[in-house]
C-alpha positions as CSV (number, residue, x, y, z in Angstrom):
1,M,97.0,86.0,159.8
2,V,97.9,88.8,157.4
3,T,100.8,90.9,158.5
4,K,101.7,94.3,157.2
5,D,104.5,92.8,155.0
6,T,102.1,90.4,153.2
7,A,99.5,93.2,152.7
8,A,102.2,95.5,151.3
9,K,103.4,92.7,148.9
10,R,99.9,92.0,147.8
11,N,99.4,95.7,147.1
12,R,102.6,95.8,145.0
13,Q,101.5,92.8,143.0
14,N,98.0,94.4,142.4
15,I,99.6,97.6,141.1
16,K,101.8,95.7,138.7
17,R,99.0,93.5,137.4
18,N,96.7,96.4,137.1
19,L,99.3,98.2,134.9
20,R,99.8,95.2,132.8
21,N,96.1,94.7,132.3
22,R,95.5,98.3,131.4
23,M,98.3,98.2,128.8
24,A,96.8,95.1,127.2
25,K,93.3,96.6,127.1
26,S,94.7,99.9,125.8
27,A,96.4,98.1,122.9
28,V,93.1,96.3,122.1
29,H,91.2,99.7,122.1
30,T,93.8,101.3,119.8
31,A,93.7,98.4,117.4
32,K,89.9,98.5,117.4
33,R,89.9,102.2,116.5
34,K,92.2,101.5,113.5
35,F,90.0,98.6,112.5
36,A,86.8,100.7,112.7
37,A,88.5,103.5,110.7
38,A,89.3,100.9,107.9
39,V,85.8,99.6,108.0
40,K,84.3,103.1,107.8
41,A,86.6,103.9,104.8
42,K,85.4,100.6,103.2
43,D,89.0,99.5,102.7
44,K,88.5,95.7,102.8
45,E,92.2,94.7,102.6
46,R,93.3,97.0,105.4
47,A,90.3,96.1,107.5
48,R,91.1,92.4,107.1
49,S,94.7,92.9,108.2
50,E,93.6,95.1,111.1
51,F,91.1,92.4,112.1
52,I,93.7,89.7,112.2
53,S,96.1,91.7,114.4
54,L,93.2,92.8,116.6
55,S,91.9,89.3,117.1
56,K,95.4,88.1,118.0
57,L,95.6,90.9,120.7
58,I,92.2,89.8,122.0
59,D,93.1,86.1,122.1
60,T,96.4,87.0,123.9
61,A,94.5,89.0,126.5
62,A,92.0,86.2,127.0
63,G,94.9,83.7,127.4
64,K,96.3,85.9,130.2
65,K,92.9,86.1,131.8
66,I,92.6,89.8,131.2
67,Y,89.3,89.1,129.3
68,H,87.0,86.2,130.0
69,K,87.0,83.7,127.1
70,N,83.3,84.4,126.4
71,T,84.0,88.2,126.4
72,A,86.8,87.7,123.9
73,A,84.7,85.5,121.7
74,R,81.8,88.1,121.8
75,K,84.2,90.9,120.9
76,K,85.7,89.0,118.0
77,S,82.2,88.0,116.7
78,R,81.1,91.6,116.7
79,L,84.2,92.7,114.9
80,H,83.9,90.0,112.3
81,K,80.3,91.1,111.7
82,M,81.7,94.6,111.1
83,L,84.2,93.2,108.6
84,N,81.5,91.3,106.8
85,S,79.3,94.4,106.6
86,I,81.8,95.8,104.0
87,D,80.7,93.1,101.5
88,A,77.0,93.8,102.1
89,Q,77.4,97.4,101.1
């Protein structure tokens, strides 16, 4: 049986976890914008370093179950494709 105390604790936990997840996703989005800007500017070295830091953030988020592992792999694959598009141009 769920009492008011356990429901209140569960709510506190959910708020904390939601904040932690949003912070991690926000960091990924910010890094992705920096990476996209580097790709658009065709700056291969900066794009490569941004990709490395971005993929680390994505892997960390996936490890903490913020992203599903397949979602993380899909995101990294698409980003890597963007990085390789600099060579093609």
